[in-house]
Steps between C-alpha positions, in 0.01 A plus 500: 500500500679445828691755709734465788373589851658814635514390858724195405747693286851581623754747335805490725704830526816305405341389167442864412821655634736199449370402164253700293643839581859393548731644240785267634312164465612316197142377407309796652691777335291527186184471712623791716551715173155405389311585822704821563409620150134498616565684823557215755797589716718290739455775774119462471486115454160477669342663199606226276398239760149637518480531123596121461236397750242705320629352165429150643153574618372707211639278214386138461731206510607419144675182575509253796778241518488220755845376611600235753577788743175698449330727256644784285281789370569731215310822467519729202364853504565869567678615818401844619824690497588832663541674159156389381623296196408166658702255304395143437701251720481148596524404868578139615377386833540172696297323755701203671293180589335527834559881513244777487738775402557576136837655447620727226786331296564750231355788269614596159385686200233316277645650195874505453 
């Protein structure tokens, strides 16, 4: 089993506020409804950021995909939510060739 290294992970504020918790984003709106339902709020975006980092370091990599541009990692497991229900999600991370930082690409419910 392989895990991502916490000190190499990056969850930009704009990924949380501008996408995952953005009710105006055409692709992110459903994700915003999902995450808010479990107590993650746009006004407290740091809580979701920390939970996503924890998700990536406490759940093992379920799929690794090599591309011409780098490596993509999929992680499936529960995320610790403010309301304590801890839903199963999938996070997608990407590490570009010749880079050390692994960036969050997206997060979504494991079960629709």
